C-alpha positions as CSV (number, residue, x, y, z in Angstrom):
1,M,27.1,-32.9,42.1
2,R,28.1,-30.6,45.0
3,R,26.5,-33.1,47.4
4,E,28.8,-35.7,45.9
5,G,31.7,-33.5,46.5
6,I,32.2,-32.4,42.9
7,D,32.8,-28.7,42.6
8,V,31.9,-27.5,39.1
9,S,30.3,-24.4,37.7
10,V,26.9,-24.3,36.0
11,S,28.5,-22.9,32.8
12,M,31.0,-25.8,32.7
13,V,28.1,-28.3,32.9
14,G,26.4,-26.4,30.1
15,R,29.5,-26.6,27.9
16,I,29.8,-30.3,28.6
17,L,26.2,-31.0,27.7
18,T,26.5,-29.0,24.5
19,K,29.4,-31.1,23.4
20,L,27.6,-34.3,24.3
21,M,24.5,-33.2,22.3
22,A,26.7,-32.3,19.3
23,R,28.1,-35.8,19.4
24,G,24.6,-37.4,19.7
25,V,25.4,-38.8,23.1
26,V,22.7,-36.7,24.9
27,T,19.2,-36.1,23.5
28,P,17.6,-32.7,24.3
29,V,14.4,-32.9,26.3
30,P,12.2,-31.3,23.6
31,M,13.3,-34.1,21.2
32,L,12.4,-36.7,23.8
33,R,8.9,-35.3,24.2
34,R,8.2,-35.8,20.5
35,K,6.6,-39.0,19.2
36,P,9.3,-41.2,17.7
37,G,9.6,-42.0,14.0
38,P,7.0,-40.7,11.5
39,R,6.2,-37.4,13.2
40,R,9.8,-36.2,13.1
41,L,9.9,-37.1,9.4
42,R,6.8,-35.0,8.4
43,I,8.6,-31.8,7.5
44,M,7.6,-29.4,4.8
45,G,10.5,-30.4,2.6
46,Q,9.2,-34.0,2.4
47,R,5.7,-33.2,1.4
48,H,4.3,-32.1,-1.9
49,A,3.0,-28.9,-0.3
50,K,5.5,-26.1,0.1
51,R,5.5,-23.0,2.2
52,L,4.1,-20.0,0.3
53,P,7.1,-17.9,-0.8
54,K,7.3,-14.4,0.7
55,G,5.8,-11.8,-1.6
56,M,4.4,-14.3,-4.1
57,K,1.5,-12.8,-6.0
58,P,-0.3,-14.3,-9.1
59,I,-0.4,-12.3,-12.3
60,R,-2.5,-14.6,-14.5
61,P,-5.7,-16.6,-14.0
62,G,-5.2,-20.0,-12.5
63,E,-1.6,-19.3,-11.4
64,L,-2.6,-19.4,-7.7
65,V,-6.2,-20.2,-6.7
66,Q,-7.0,-19.7,-3.0
67,I,-9.1,-22.3,-1.2
68,D,-10.7,-22.1,2.2
69,T,-13.6,-23.4,4.2
70,L,-16.6,-21.7,5.8
71,F,-18.8,-23.0,8.6
72,V,-22.5,-22.2,8.0
73,N,-25.7,-23.0,9.8
74,V,-28.4,-23.6,7.2
75,A,-30.9,-24.5,9.9
76,P,-31.0,-24.3,13.7
77,D,-29.9,-28.0,13.9
78,K,-28.0,-28.2,10.6
79,A,-24.4,-27.0,10.0
80,V,-22.5,-27.5,6.8
81,K,-18.9,-26.9,5.6
82,H,-18.7,-24.7,2.6
83,F,-15.5,-25.1,0.5
84,T,-14.6,-22.0,-1.6
85,A,-12.1,-21.8,-4.4
86,Y,-11.3,-18.3,-5.6
87,D,-9.0,-17.0,-8.3
88,P,-7.7,-13.6,-7.2
89,V,-6.8,-12.5,-10.7
90,A,-10.1,-13.3,-12.6
91,K,-12.3,-13.1,-9.4
92,W,-13.8,-16.4,-10.4
93,T,-15.3,-18.6,-7.7
94,V,-16.3,-22.3,-7.4
95,A,-17.8,-23.8,-4.3
96,L,-18.8,-27.2,-2.8
97,V,-20.8,-27.9,0.3
98,A,-20.2,-31.0,2.5
99,G,-21.3,-32.3,5.9
100,R,-17.7,-32.2,7.2
101,A,-14.4,-30.6,6.3
102,T,-12.4,-33.6,5.2
103,A,-9.5,-34.0,2.8
104,R,-11.7,-36.1,0.5
105,C,-14.2,-33.3,0.2
106,A,-11.4,-30.8,-0.5
107,A,-10.2,-33.1,-3.2
108,A,-13.7,-33.2,-4.7
109,L,-13.7,-29.4,-4.8
110,L,-10.4,-29.6,-6.6
111,D,-11.9,-31.8,-9.3
112,K,-14.9,-29.5,-9.6
113,L,-12.6,-26.5,-9.9
114,I,-10.5,-28.0,-12.7
115,A,-13.7,-29.2,-14.6
116,E,-15.6,-25.9,-14.4
117,V,-13.2,-22.9,-14.7
118,P,-12.4,-21.6,-18.2
119,F,-8.7,-21.4,-17.6
120,R,-5.9,-23.8,-16.7
121,I,-5.1,-24.3,-13.0
122,E,-1.4,-24.2,-12.1
123,G,-1.3,-23.7,-8.3
124,I,-3.3,-23.9,-5.2
125,Q,-3.0,-21.9,-2.0
126,V,-4.4,-23.1,1.4
127,D,-4.0,-22.6,5.1
128,G,-2.7,-25.3,7.4
129,G,-6.0,-27.0,7.9
130,S,-6.1,-30.8,8.1
131,E,-8.6,-30.9,5.3
132,F,-5.9,-29.8,2.9
133,R,-3.6,-32.8,3.6
134,A,-3.9,-36.5,2.8
135,E,-6.2,-37.1,-0.2
136,F,-6.1,-33.4,-1.1
137,E,-2.4,-33.2,-1.2
138,D,-2.2,-36.4,-3.1
139,A,-4.7,-35.0,-5.6
140,C,-2.6,-31.9,-6.2
141,R,0.5,-34.1,-6.7
142,E,-1.3,-36.4,-9.2
143,R,-2.6,-33.4,-11.2
144,N,0.9,-31.8,-11.2
145,L,-0.4,-28.7,-9.4
146,C,1.8,-26.7,-7.1
147,L,0.4,-26.6,-3.6
148,F,1.4,-23.7,-1.3
149,V,0.6,-23.5,2.5
150,L,0.4,-20.2,4.3
151,P,3.0,-19.4,7.0
152,P,1.8,-19.7,10.6
153,K,-0.4,-16.8,11.9
154,R,-0.6,-15.1,8.5
155,P,-4.3,-15.5,7.6
156,Q,-4.2,-12.1,5.8
157,L,-2.4,-13.8,3.0
158,N,-5.7,-15.6,2.3
159,G,-7.5,-12.3,2.0
160,H,-8.9,-12.7,-1.5
161,V,-10.8,-16.0,-0.7
162,E,-11.8,-14.5,2.7
163,R,-13.5,-11.6,1.0
164,A,-15.1,-14.1,-1.5
165,Q,-16.5,-16.1,1.5
166,G,-17.9,-12.8,2.8
167,S,-19.9,-12.6,-0.4
168,W,-21.1,-16.2,0.0
169,R,-22.1,-15.5,3.6
170,Y,-23.9,-12.2,3.1
171,E,-25.1,-12.4,-0.5
172,F,-26.1,-16.1,-0.5
173,Y,-26.5,-17.7,2.9
174,G,-27.7,-14.5,4.6
175,V,-30.5,-13.7,2.2
176,E,-31.9,-16.9,0.6
177,D,-34.2,-19.5,2.0
178,L,-32.1,-22.5,1.6
179,P,-32.7,-26.3,1.7
180,S,-30.8,-28.2,4.4
181,R,-30.1,-31.3,2.3
182,L,-26.7,-31.2,0.6
183,K,-27.7,-32.1,-3.0
184,P,-30.4,-29.4,-3.5
185,L,-28.2,-26.9,-1.6
186,Q,-25.4,-27.6,-4.0
187,L,-27.7,-26.8,-6.9
188,R,-28.4,-23.4,-5.4
189,I,-24.7,-22.9,-4.7
190,D,-23.9,-23.6,-8.4
191,A,-26.5,-21.2,-9.5
192,F,-25.1,-18.4,-7.3
193,A,-21.6,-19.1,-8.5
194,H,-22.7,-18.8,-12.1
195,R,-24.4,-15.5,-11.2
196,F,-21.2,-14.3,-9.4
197,N,-19.0,-15.3,-12.4
198,H,-21.2,-14.2,-15.3
199,T,-23.6,-11.5,-14.1
200,R,-22.3,-9.7,-11.0
201,P,-19.9,-6.8,-11.9
202,H,-16.7,-6.5,-9.8
203,Q,-15.3,-3.1,-9.0
204,A,-11.8,-4.6,-8.9
205,L,-12.3,-5.6,-12.6
206,G,-13.5,-2.2,-13.7
207,D,-17.1,-3.2,-13.2
208,L,-16.7,-6.2,-15.5
209,T,-17.9,-9.7,-14.7
210,P,-15.2,-12.3,-14.3
211,A,-16.4,-13.9,-17.6
212,E,-16.2,-10.5,-19.4
213,Y,-12.7,-9.9,-18.0
214,L,-11.5,-13.3,-19.2
215,S,-13.0,-12.7,-22.6
216,I,-11.1,-9.5,-22.9
217,I,-7.7,-10.7,-21.8
218,S,-8.0,-13.9,-23.9
219,Q,-8.4,-11.6,-27.0
220,E,-5.4,-9.5,-25.9
221,I,-3.1,-12.5,-25.6
222,A,-4.4,-14.5,-28.6
223,P,-1.9,-14.6,-31.4
224,S,-2.7,-12.6,-34.5
225,H,-3.7,-14.5,-37.7
226,M,-1.2,-12.2,-39.4
227,G,1.7,-13.4,-37.3
């Protein structure tokens, strides 16, 4: 502008651009770099998934089940994706193994979770992985389940399922001679999950198994026949 003989300060140019942007006459560079249309519409408020509220902690089984994935080598040339669902209140786990971490496989784990746990599922907590969108998000919506996504860079909020995956890694994959084919591997996974839920005592539950814990709290909350 000075070469054109227009003497104006940088701050004045900034004020002019700010007013033009407020009127919609000028588009900021970051907005121009975005892909037009659908991407700008995909915000959290328009999805079924919601950001996990700060300080939210479940107090009853099934209120907020954490789901995550684990990459495991079951043979030198064979890697699988292990989906873990873990209830942080009852310490109950369900798992599914797949060749890839896809939203369809995550939705299959959701069906397995609902069918097998002895309590009602109300909400699901996941990280921002792509396997927890698409079919998985649709499945949560169709089943009227709340779906919460972790804030960015807060993996510690998934600490319960991370510890459960440590049990899967070191107590199952690290010690057993496992088949590499998915169907027989899933049978072994189901057997370990049953042992984890019905036989293995948990210090966090006062050395009870998850099944024993659920039996006790169900008796405590059951209405009296005298009522």
